[in-house]
LUMGU-46570 format. One record per residue (C-alpha): residue number from 1; x negated, y negated, z negated. Coordinates in pm, 1 decimal, always signed. Layout:
<rs>
    nr         px         py         pz
   NUM          X          Y          Z
...
</rs>
This chain:
<rs>
    nr         px         py         pz
     1    +7517.9    -8480.3    -2394.8
     2    +7339.7    -8175.6    -2196.8
     3    +7018.3    -8230.3    -2012.8
     4    +7217.6    -8210.7    -1680.7
     5    +7473.6    -8462.0    -1784.3
     6    +7224.5    -8724.7    -1873.4
     7    +6992.6    -8693.5    -1554.0
     8    +7357.3    -8685.5    -1315.5
     9    +7383.9    -9049.4    -1475.0
    10    +7049.4    -9151.8    -1289.0
    11    +7054.7    -9269.8     -933.6
    12    +6741.6    -9195.2     -775.8
    13    +6573.0    -9400.9     -594.5
    14    +6480.7    -9273.5     -195.5
    15    +6220.3    -9076.4     -174.4
    16    +6043.4    -9275.1      +28.6
    17    +6033.2    -9589.7     -220.5
    18    +5863.4    -9308.3     -503.1
    19    +5583.3    -9217.2     -227.4
    20    +5523.5    -9561.3     -169.7
    21    +5417.7    -9610.4     -565.2
    22    +5115.0    -9358.7     -505.3
    23    +5069.3    -9564.9     -171.3
    24    +5153.3    -9309.1      +18.2
    25    +5318.2    -9434.4     +398.7
    26    +5592.5    -9293.6     +553.2
    27    +5406.3    -9041.0     +799.5
    28    +5321.1    -8833.7     +535.6
    29    +5685.5    -8801.4     +347.5
    30    +5821.6    -8509.0     +496.9
    31    +6198.1    -8576.9     +335.4
    32    +6415.6    -8269.7     +197.6
    33    +6711.9    -8451.1     +211.5
    34    +6736.7    -8793.8      -13.0
    35    +6527.8    -8725.5     -328.8
    36    +6272.0    -8488.4     -240.3
    37    +6012.4    -8430.3       +6.5
    38    +5665.8    -8261.7      +93.3
    39    +5370.0    -8418.2     +145.9
    40    +5157.8    -8395.8     +488.8
    41    +4822.5    -8410.7     +273.2
    42    +4664.3    -8291.3     +645.5
    43    +4723.6    -8613.6     +745.7
    44    +4526.2    -8776.0     +468.6
    45    +4189.6    -8642.8     +527.7
    46    +3948.6    -8562.2     +234.6
    47    +4144.1    -8626.0      -78.8
    48    +3846.5    -8806.4     -293.8
    49    +3920.7    -8745.9     -665.0
    50    +3917.3    -9053.1     -866.5
    51    +4176.8    -9037.6    -1087.2
    52    +4117.1    -8953.7    -1489.3
    53    +4288.3    -8586.1    -1536.7
    54    +4434.2    -8521.5    -1832.7
    55    +4560.4    -8138.1    -1941.8
    56    +4860.4    -8075.2    -2157.9
    57    +4848.0    -7806.3    -2353.1
    58    +5024.1    -7643.2    -2701.3
    59    +4965.6    -7457.2    -3009.9
    60    +5155.6    -7132.5    -3000.2
    61    +5511.8    -7177.2    -2899.0
    62    +5848.6    -7052.9    -3009.1
    63    +6057.6    -6798.1    -2770.1
    64    +6222.5    -7092.3    -2690.1
    65    +5947.0    -7341.3    -2586.4
    66    +5807.0    -7635.0    -2748.5
    67    +5861.7    -7939.7    -2490.0
    68    +5528.6    -7963.0    -2310.1
    69    +5685.3    -8032.1    -2002.7
    70    +5879.8    -8277.8    -2148.3
    71    +5580.7    -8443.5    -2329.5
    72    +5391.6    -8485.4    -1996.5
    73    +5713.6    -8649.0    -1808.0
    74    +5728.5    -8886.2    -2105.1
    75    +5337.9    -8966.1    -2123.4
    76    +5367.2    -9031.0    -1749.5
    77    +5638.9    -9277.7    -1752.5
    78    +5497.5    -9448.5    -2059.2
    79    +5166.1    -9513.7    -1881.1
    80    +5383.9    -9633.8    -1545.6
    81    +5546.5    -9847.4    -1823.5
    82    +5252.8   -10040.6    -1924.7
    83    +5178.7   -10075.7    -1589.7
    84    +4899.5    -9813.5    -1518.1
    85    +4887.9    -9593.2    -1219.6
    86    +5015.6    -9269.8    -1297.2
    87    +5137.7    -8947.9    -1183.1
    88    +5251.4    -8611.9    -1336.7
    89    +5182.1    -8299.5    -1173.9
    90    +5366.9    -7987.6    -1224.6
    91    +5462.2    -7645.1    -1186.9
    92    +5783.9    -7507.3     -982.1
    93    +5988.4    -7322.8    -1271.6
    94    +6075.6    -6939.7    -1156.7
    95    +6430.8    -6824.8    -1094.1
    96    +6340.3    -6543.4    -1383.4
    97    +6287.5    -6760.9    -1689.9
    98    +6585.2    -7017.4    -1575.2
    99    +6887.3    -6718.5    -1547.1
   100    +6680.3    -6558.1    -1900.2
   101    +6657.3    -6689.2    -2195.8
   102    +6411.1    -6986.3    -2181.0
   103    +6580.9    -7171.0    -1918.5
   104    +6475.0    -7420.1    -1674.4
   105    +6178.3    -7619.5    -1715.8
   106    +6231.0    -8003.1    -1616.7
   107    +6176.7    -8164.6    -1905.7
   108    +6456.2    -8257.0    -2145.6
   109    +6663.4    -8550.7    -2269.9
   110    +6545.9    -8881.4    -2153.9
   111    +6231.8    -8745.1    -2014.4
   112    +6328.3    -8530.4    -1713.5
   113    +6278.3    -8441.3    -1341.0
   114    +6529.6    -8471.2    -1083.3
   115    +6705.1    -8341.7     -891.7
   116    +6646.2    -8083.8    -1205.4
   117    +6909.4    -7848.0    -1061.5
   118    +6757.7    -7815.8     -759.5
   119    +6412.0    -7809.8     -904.9
   120    +6518.2    -7523.1    -1118.8
   121    +6646.3    -7340.2     -807.3
   122    +6546.6    -7305.1     -466.9
   123    +6386.0    -7595.8     -391.0
   124    +6202.5    -7654.4     -127.2
   125    +6187.5    -7255.0      -46.0
   126    +5819.8    -7227.8     -181.4
   127    +5842.1    -6903.4     -409.5
   128    +6085.8    -6766.0     -119.1
   129    +5787.8    -6818.7     +104.6
   130    +5506.3    -6637.1     -131.2
   131    +5729.3    -6374.5     -169.5
   132    +5825.7    -6334.4     +177.2
   133    +5453.7    -6332.3     +278.2
   134    +5434.8    -6094.4      -39.9
   135    +5656.1    -5853.9     +135.1
   136    +5545.3    -5879.6     +462.1
   137    +5189.6    -5772.7     +332.3
   138    +5374.4    -5496.6     +203.8
   139    +5593.7    -5374.8     +480.4
   140    +5261.6    -5375.9     +688.4
   141    +5070.5    -5167.0     +448.0
   142    +5375.2    -4906.5     +465.2
   143    +5362.8    -4951.0     +853.4
   144    +5025.8    -4851.9     +856.4
   145    +5093.5    -4538.3     +650.5
   146    +5373.5    -4455.6     +877.6
   147    +5250.8    -4508.3    +1188.9
   148    +4941.9    -4256.2    +1217.8
   149    +4769.9    -4479.5     +933.9
   150    +4446.1    -4497.7    +1196.6
   151    +4250.3    -4706.5     +892.3
   152    +4269.4    -4377.5     +653.8
   153    +4438.3    -4573.5     +402.0
   154    +4502.1    -4341.2      +67.6
   155    +4869.7    -4436.7      -31.4
   156    +4757.2    -4303.3     -367.1
   157    +4487.8    -4605.5     -416.8
   158    +4722.7    -4903.4     -321.1
   159    +4676.9    -5179.2     -519.3
   160    +4899.5    -5447.6     -358.9
   161    +5275.6    -5447.0     -464.8
   162    +5610.0    -5618.3     -366.1
   163    +5731.1    -5902.3     -541.9
   164    +6062.3    -6112.1     -612.9
   165    +6172.5    -6406.2     -832.3
   166    +6416.2    -6276.7    -1062.3
   167    +6406.9    -6083.4    -1385.6
   168    +6476.3    -5711.9    -1272.0
   169    +6402.3    -5424.7    -1468.9
   170    +6505.0    -5238.0    -1252.3
   171    +6214.9    -5258.6    -1024.8
   172    +5959.5    -5224.4    -1226.2
   173    +5935.8    -4835.0    -1030.5
   174    +6030.8    -4755.7     -713.9
   175    +5944.8    -4480.2     -486.2
   176    +5950.1    -4604.5      -83.4
   177    +6184.5    -4375.6     +141.1
   178    +5984.9    -4341.5     +453.0
   179    +5602.0    -4312.3     +346.6
   180    +5750.3    -4143.7      +12.8
   181    +5521.3    -4308.8     -250.9
   182    +5551.5    -4487.7     -615.2
   183    +5528.1    -4871.0     -619.6
   184    +5669.1    -5150.9     -792.4
   185    +5777.1    -5465.8     -794.9
   186    +5623.9    -5759.1     -966.9
   187    +5778.3    -6094.1    -1015.5
   188    +5628.1    -6356.4     -798.9
   189    +5511.1    -6616.7    -1015.9
   190    +5268.5    -6319.8    -1121.1
   191    +5195.0    -6222.5     -810.6
   192    +4844.7    -6266.1     -625.7
   193    +5019.0    -6444.3     -333.2
   194    +5105.1    -6734.9     -582.7
   195    +4746.6    -6721.5     -732.0
   196    +4597.6    -6736.6     -374.8
   197    +4854.2    -7042.5     -276.0
   198    +4731.7    -7235.2     -602.6
   199    +4383.8    -7203.1     -569.1
   200    +4355.2    -7248.5     -162.2
   201    +4244.9    -7638.3     -141.1
   202    +4345.6    -7628.3     +221.6
   203    +4461.0    -7388.4     +486.9
   204    +4089.1    -7291.3     +564.3
   205    +4065.7    -7164.1     +206.8
   206    +4389.3    -6992.2     +207.9
   207    +4295.6    -6817.1     +512.7
   208    +3978.5    -6708.1     +352.5
   209    +4130.9    -6580.0      +38.0
   210    +4450.0    -6387.0     +252.6
   211    +4169.4    -6204.1     +448.2
   212    +4021.9    -6086.7     +121.2
   213    +4332.3    -5934.0      -57.9
   214    +4200.7    -5582.2     -174.9
   215    +4494.5    -5388.4      -28.1
   216    +4369.7    -5061.8     -120.3
   217    +4080.9    -4762.6      -41.3
   218    +4044.9    -4543.6     +190.0
   219    +3971.4    -4143.4     +191.5
   220    +3648.7    -4191.1     +186.7
   221    +3665.6    -4432.0      -87.5
   222    +3611.0    -4771.9     +139.3
   223    +3771.9    -5035.7      +42.6
   224    +4066.3    -5187.6     +275.4
   225    +4174.2    -5553.9     +286.5
   226    +4426.3    -5766.1     +428.7
   227    +4238.1    -5880.9     +736.9
   228    +4214.4    -5482.0     +838.8
   229    +4573.3    -5472.0     +893.3
   230    +4585.6    -5771.2    +1128.4
   231    +4893.1    -5977.0     +945.8
   232    +4658.0    -6280.5     +849.9
   233    +4836.0    -6524.9    +1113.8
   234    +5189.3    -6396.6    +1012.1
   235    +5081.4    -6415.9     +654.4
   236    +4969.9    -6805.0     +738.2
   237    +5263.0    -6891.9     +916.7
   238    +5518.6    -6798.8     +656.0
   239    +5274.4    -7024.9     +428.8
   240    +5237.0    -7348.9     +615.3
   241    +5466.5    -7523.1     +482.1
   242    +5470.7    -7377.4     +110.4
   243    +5099.4    -7492.7     +148.7
   244    +5224.1    -7882.3     +128.4
   245    +5299.3    -8043.9     -254.2
   246    +5655.0    -8125.5     -368.6
   247    +5732.1    -8541.2     -448.3
   248    +6028.6    -8568.5     -680.8
   249    +6067.0    -8835.1     -960.3
   250    +6145.1    -8910.3    -1320.4
   251    +6469.1    -9074.8    -1431.5
   252    +6270.9    -9375.2    -1488.5
   253    +6183.7    -9326.4    -1128.8
   254    +5824.0    -9271.0    -1106.0
   255    +5605.2    -8986.0     -883.7
   256    +5588.3    -8634.4     -981.6
   257    +5396.7    -8352.2     -772.4
   258    +5566.6    -8047.2     -827.0
   259    +5387.2    -7726.0     -659.1
   260    +5316.0    -7399.1     -717.9
   261    +5455.6    -7201.3    -1033.9
   262    +5225.4    -6911.2    -1194.3
   263    +5295.2    -6739.4    -1525.5
   264    +5026.1    -6828.2    -1763.1
   265    +5096.3    -6497.8    -1964.2
   266    +5022.0    -6280.8    -1686.2
   267    +4880.7    -6533.0    -1417.8
   268    +4636.9    -6810.3    -1429.8
   269    +4940.9    -7039.0    -1508.9
   270    +4802.5    -7353.6    -1328.2
   271    +5022.5    -7597.1    -1040.6
   272    +4820.0    -7602.7     -696.6
   273    +4422.5    -7761.2     -669.1
   274    +4622.8    -7924.5     -318.3
   275    +4845.2    -8161.2     -581.6
   276    +4620.5    -8175.3     -819.2
   277    +4351.8    -8334.3     -583.1
   278    +4628.8    -8522.9     -448.2
   279    +4712.7    -8727.9     -779.8
   280    +4353.4    -8773.8     -843.8
   281    +4376.0    -8919.9     -499.9
   282    +4673.1    -9119.5     -573.3
   283    +4688.3    -9213.0     -910.7
   284    +4430.2    -9353.4    -1215.5
   285    +4587.2    -9094.3    -1499.7
   286    +4698.1    -8740.5    -1356.3
   287    +4854.7    -8549.2    -1603.0
   288    +4892.2    -8185.7    -1543.5
   289    +4979.7    -7904.3    -1767.8
   290    +4910.8    -7521.7    -1857.4
   291    +5162.5    -7290.7    -1977.0
   292    +5248.5    -7170.6    -2319.3
   293    +4983.4    -7227.5    -2566.1
   294    +4571.4    -7326.4    -2520.0
   295    +4518.3    -6967.7    -2544.1
   296    +4674.0    -6891.0    -2217.3
   297    +4692.0    -7162.1    -1967.7
   298    +4440.2    -7383.0    -2099.6
   299    +4170.8    -7114.5    -2081.8
   300    +4293.5    -7024.8    -1774.0
   301    +4259.4    -7392.5    -1638.1
   302    +3807.9    -7410.5    -1748.5
   303    +3771.7    -7091.2    -1658.8
   304    +3935.7    -7026.0    -1336.4
   305    +4065.9    -7343.4    -1195.4
   306    +3803.1    -7606.3    -1296.5
   307    +3516.7    -7311.3    -1210.3
   308    +3640.0    -7284.2     -898.8
   309    +3665.3    -7652.4     -789.0
   310    +3486.6    -7853.2    -1046.0
   311    +3745.5    -8006.1    -1215.2
   312    +3648.1    -8159.0    -1525.8
   313    +3952.4    -8333.0    -1726.7
   314    +3900.5    -8670.2    -1925.9
   315    +4119.5    -8521.7    -2235.3
   316    +4291.2    -8219.4    -2350.0
   317    +4648.0    -8308.3    -2553.6
   318    +4783.6    -8063.4    -2758.6
   319    +5143.5    -8090.0    -2740.8
   320    +5292.5    -7884.0    -3117.1
   321    +5616.3    -7928.1    -3316.3
   322    +5700.7    -7880.6    -3653.8
   323    +5943.5    -7617.2    -3557.8
   324    +5693.3    -7414.0    -3414.9
   325    +5428.0    -7451.6    -3673.6
   326    +5687.7    -7330.6    -3882.9
   327    +5726.0    -7040.1    -3687.8
   328    +5396.1    -6952.4    -3703.3
   329    +5362.4    -6974.1    -4055.8
   330    +5708.5    -6765.4    -4147.9
   331    +5895.3    -7057.0    -4281.2
   332    +5579.5    -7231.0    -4444.4
   333    +5463.4    -7569.9    -4240.1
   334    +5142.0    -7554.1    -4423.3
   335    +5050.7    -7223.5    -4341.3
   336    +5141.1    -7259.4    -3971.6
   337    +4869.7    -7527.2    -3984.6
   338    +4598.1    -7280.5    -3951.8
   339    +4773.1    -7227.0    -3577.7
   340    +4737.6    -7580.3    -3515.4
   341    +4361.3    -7472.4    -3674.1
   342    +4290.0    -7232.0    -3403.3
   343    +4397.4    -7425.3    -3079.2
   344    +4180.3    -7741.8    -3173.0
   345    +3917.2    -7483.1    -3211.0
   346    +4001.6    -7322.1    -2930.8
   347    +3974.1    -7643.1    -2647.9
   348    +3638.5    -7772.0    -2895.5
   349    +3477.2    -7427.2    -2715.3
   350    +3579.6    -7650.1    -2355.7
   351    +3575.2    -7974.8    -2485.0
   352    +3513.5    -8254.3    -2734.3
   353    +3802.4    -8477.1    -2607.3
   354    +4141.7    -8319.8    -2779.8
   355    +4420.4    -8525.9    -2925.5
   356    +4756.3    -8389.5    -3087.9
   357    +5048.2    -8512.4    -3009.6
   358    +5392.6    -8450.3    -3237.7
   359    +5683.4    -8370.5    -3030.2
   360    +5905.4    -8491.6    -3252.3
   361    +6282.6    -8342.9    -3332.5
   362    +6530.3    -8506.2    -3520.8
   363    +6533.5    -8239.3    -3782.6
   364    +6165.2    -8356.1    -3866.2
   365    +6161.5    -8471.9    -4212.6
   366    +5890.5    -8800.4    -4291.8
   367    +5726.2    -8563.8    -4552.9
   368    +5660.4    -8295.0    -4312.3
   369    +5530.9    -8549.0    -4076.9
   370    +5243.9    -8701.7    -4320.2
   371    +5144.4    -8323.1    -4355.8
   372    +5086.2    -8279.8    -3988.0
   373    +4891.9    -8626.3    -3949.5
   374    +4707.0    -8573.6    -4269.1
   375    +4576.3    -8227.0    -4165.8
   376    +4499.6    -8355.2    -3845.4
   377    +4302.7    -8669.1    -3992.1
   378    +4097.4    -8404.6    -4164.2
   379    +4005.1    -8170.6    -3852.4
   380    +3970.0    -8516.9    -3706.6
   381    +4113.9    -8510.3    -3401.1
   382    +4333.8    -8791.9    -3353.4
   383    +4679.2    -8769.4    -3409.3
   384    +5011.7    -8946.5    -3217.3
   385    +5374.1    -8881.4    -3222.1
   386    +5645.9    -8861.0    -2930.1
   387    +5998.0    -8944.9    -2942.3
   388    +6027.6    -8931.2    -2551.3
   389    +6320.5    -8725.7    -2555.6
   390    +6481.1    -8940.8    -2764.6
   391    +6400.9    -9216.9    -2628.4
   392    +6203.7    -9149.0    -2280.7
   393    +5876.0    -9393.7    -2193.1
   394    +5991.0    -9588.4    -2487.1
   395    +5916.0    -9308.2    -2696.7
   396    +5588.2    -9257.2    -2537.1
   397    +5409.7    -9570.7    -2561.2
   398    +5152.6    -9535.5    -2853.5
   399    +5054.2    -9150.8    -2685.0
   400    +4988.2    -9346.3    -2333.6
   401    +4784.7    -9642.8    -2559.3
   402    +4573.2    -9395.4    -2725.1
   403    +4514.2    -9176.8    -2350.0
   404    +4387.5    -9476.9    -2177.6
   405    +4148.8    -9555.7    -2524.4
   406    +4031.9    -9205.5    -2482.3
   407    +3965.5    -9140.6    -2142.2
   408    +3712.6    -9423.1    -2165.7
   409    +3464.6    -9206.3    -2314.4
   410    +3216.7    -9015.0    -2103.4
   411    +3243.4    -8633.1    -2098.9
   412    +2918.5    -8386.0    -2054.3
   413    +2973.7    -8127.1    -1799.6
   414    +3239.5    -7826.2    -1949.5
   415    +3046.8    -7523.3    -2035.2
   416    +3086.5    -7188.5    -1873.0
   417    +3140.2    -6938.4    -2141.6
   418    +3040.2    -6687.2    -1946.3
   419    +2843.0    -6620.7    -1605.2
   420    +3066.0    -6439.7    -1365.4
   421    +2742.5    -6235.7    -1309.3
   422    +2792.5    -6038.0    -1617.5
   423    +2935.5    -5711.0    -1711.4
   424    +3311.1    -5711.3    -1672.3
   425    +3273.0    -5564.4    -2033.5
   426    +3059.4    -5847.9    -2190.1
   427    +3320.8    -6092.5    -2040.6
   428    +3614.9    -5935.4    -2199.7
   429    +3434.3    -5939.5    -2546.6
   430    +3323.6    -6277.2    -2504.4
   431    +3697.1    -6385.5    -2464.6
   432    +3878.2    -6178.6    -2666.8
   433    +3583.8    -6233.1    -2946.3
   434    +3519.9    -6593.6    -2946.6
   435    +3832.9    -6718.8    -2837.8
   436    +4094.3    -6442.2    -2966.6
   437    +3899.2    -6354.0    -3302.5
   438    +3922.0    -5985.6    -3232.2
   439    +3713.5    -5771.5    -3424.5
   440    +3719.8    -5522.8    -3109.5
   441    +3827.2    -5438.1    -2769.3
   442    +3985.3    -5059.9    -2764.0
   443    +4021.3    -4942.5    -2401.1
   444    +4276.9    -4683.4    -2321.7
   445    +4130.1    -4361.4    -2061.2
   446    +4329.2    -4576.8    -1774.5
   447    +4141.8    -4867.8    -1874.0
   448    +3745.8    -4717.3    -1914.9
   449    +3819.3    -4581.0    -1594.9
   450    +3842.6    -4893.0    -1429.3
   451    +3596.7    -5061.6    -1638.7
   452    +3286.0    -4867.1    -1495.9
   453    +3473.8    -4897.3    -1170.9
   454    +3479.5    -5305.7    -1162.9
   455    +3165.7    -5337.2    -1393.0
   456    +2957.4    -5535.8    -1159.0
   457    +3189.7    -5708.6     -980.7
   458    +3131.1    -6126.5     -982.6
   459    +3458.2    -6241.1    -1068.3
   460    +3569.6    -6443.9    -1336.2
   461    +3890.8    -6269.3    -1547.7
   462    +4249.0    -6359.3    -1617.9
   463    +4380.0    -6236.6    -1923.9
   464    +4755.1    -6107.3    -1919.4
   465    +4909.3    -6076.4    -2284.2
   466    +5134.2    -6186.6    -2489.3
   467    +5213.7    -6580.3    -2514.9
   468    +5375.9    -6594.7    -2871.6
   469    +5071.4    -6458.2    -3041.5
   470    +4644.0    -6510.7    -3025.8
   471    +4591.5    -6172.3    -3052.5
   472    +4775.9    -5908.9    -2790.4
   473    +5063.5    -5825.2    -3032.6
   474    +5350.5    -6034.6    -3018.2
   475    +5464.9    -6020.4    -3427.2
   476    +5113.2    -6125.6    -3534.5
   477    +5178.4    -6503.3    -3555.0
   478    +4946.2    -6780.0    -3674.2
   479    +4603.7    -6743.6    -3661.0
   480    +4570.0    -6379.1    -3679.6
   481    +4186.8    -6267.8    -3739.9
   482    +4018.3    -5930.1    -3801.7
   483    +4197.4    -5741.8    -3516.2
   484    +4147.2    -5501.7    -3250.8
   485    +4271.6    -5617.7    -2873.1
   486    +4374.6    -5296.9    -2625.7
   487    +4281.9    -5350.9    -2236.3
   488    +4546.2    -5111.1    -2107.6
   489    +4548.1    -5179.8    -1732.0
   490    +4330.3    -5398.8    -1444.3
   491    +4292.9    -5531.9    -1145.9
   492    +4124.0    -5736.1     -926.4
   493    +4246.7    -6016.1     -708.1
   494    +3988.0    -6024.0     -431.2
   495    +4192.4    -6295.8     -292.7
   496    +4249.3    -6506.6     -577.6
   497    +3936.7    -6442.4     -742.9
   498    +3930.1    -6310.0    -1029.7
   499    +3984.8    -5998.8    -1227.0
   500    +4322.6    -5960.6    -1417.3
   501    +4269.7    -5749.1    -1749.4
   502    +4626.0    -5620.4    -1956.6
   503    +4639.7    -5639.4    -2287.6
   504    +4882.4    -5488.0    -2471.1
   505    +5228.2    -5389.6    -2374.0
   506    +5218.7    -5681.6    -2080.6
   507    +5498.3    -5610.3    -1811.3
   508    +5490.9    -5788.2    -1469.6
   509    +5806.0    -5791.1    -1431.8
   510    +6051.1    -5908.5    -1698.3
   511    +6364.8    -5803.1    -1770.1
   512    +6703.2    -6010.7    -1836.9
   513    +6776.4    -6029.9    -2249.2
   514    +7148.6    -5920.7    -2344.7
   515    +7251.0    -6298.9    -2403.7
   516    +7066.4    -6421.9    -2081.3
   517    +7152.6    -6777.4    -1951.1
   518    +7358.9    -6672.7    -1634.4
   519    +7594.1    -6572.4    -1827.0
   520    +7760.5    -6891.2    -1934.6
   521    +7700.9    -7063.8    -1564.2
   522    +7953.2    -7186.2    -1368.5
   523    +7969.9    -7477.0    -1057.1
   524    +8338.0    -7657.0    -1065.1
   525    +8362.6    -7967.1     -833.1
   526    +7958.5    -7968.1     -761.4
   527    +7900.0    -8043.5    -1129.5
   528    +7686.5    -7698.2    -1293.6
   529    +7751.3    -7582.1    -1670.8
   530    +7515.1    -7347.4    -1835.7
   531    +7217.1    -7403.8    -1660.7
   532    +6996.5    -7579.7    -1904.5
</rs>
């Protein structure tokens, strides 16, 4: 039975009933049909955050993912079954991977979020709204160039680009017709507009971040910001509903907040701060996730999201699979354990509160599981096993119990690996050498020019690289050491509040594979096939 068939057998509860489980009254629920809603947080006043925040990340994945979202949902269901106040706070899926190779992102088996087809497709329109706001700003930029260009904007310096929520390699380079300039599209989930929405705690902060988007420079090298183009009000109007977090439910009718969807390999990989704050306002245990392995989203969760908003997670859960470890050991599990060693060490740069959870597959043998368990004991890291895919909440009880136990421990303040006022080169070398074990950082000539220009900007950095290796080369699996990392490009996201550092051949617009998922999709009698 497919995940979709499993999900369609469950009759959802009214979204008002789900909201009541978070002690949310009907007046803050804006229903989108029977089984999904937006929550009007503006009616809740200040969201005082009292819940235990738990970050779920992962060891390095295979190209098909290792079930991090499934695990997050399963632990949430298990906590709820044990009688604890719990909520999962997740990112919104992008249409690019859905129609590409990776597929949807609403969990699997008996640990899913519903309505899965809606969430994986248009949902409540948030990503479309982000794309529209982004592209309105681009249209305004070209309109300024077309009509007299009173700002004196140099079209060769424009650094804000169009986006679309689809893998489309044909849009990696375009030429605008009326203004005759070279531009490109990013995928919407890698756009600065997505990051701005996710990092704005309210409409006031949204306005501030939109105003300071860097558009380009004048002919005499003065910066031009979005506020100079007099379009901030229009952008806010397009984003007003997208700023409200979305409420849905698991197969076991437990509440899930889904809001924002930045990619973790290119962007900062975390759901919105609004949804996180709402979760911590409503529940005692709040499970959130950071995309791909801990070398991607988890670093950015700590270094960007926590730094900006003062969050302190009580626990980091490292999701792993026998399949993933063997993949990164070139078929050898024991060699693949080096990858687990890296991720444990990586997270210890930020916290001592770490737990490894095996997301068990039916193909895993007792011998393989024992090898993994013994290794975690050697590393003095708590280890548990999840069977949430096969058993739902029942398969996550032992994990949930351990979560509750570990959340009783006191935590010290999260250390900052660098100061935002450090030189940009020092910040890059700190991450690459301390967290990625690179011997040196190499810069292309283009990157050297940008490094000189951005050297003194007091912003944190966001590394964009392959998610399939700790290095910037996807072929280097496991725990590569004594390698170099190459900076190829940089982008200042003044609105989002960080500088993106592009490593290796990172692309901001993915392409569709030869055997992409769209080829097997269909809908007949309201039943979808091939989507998941």
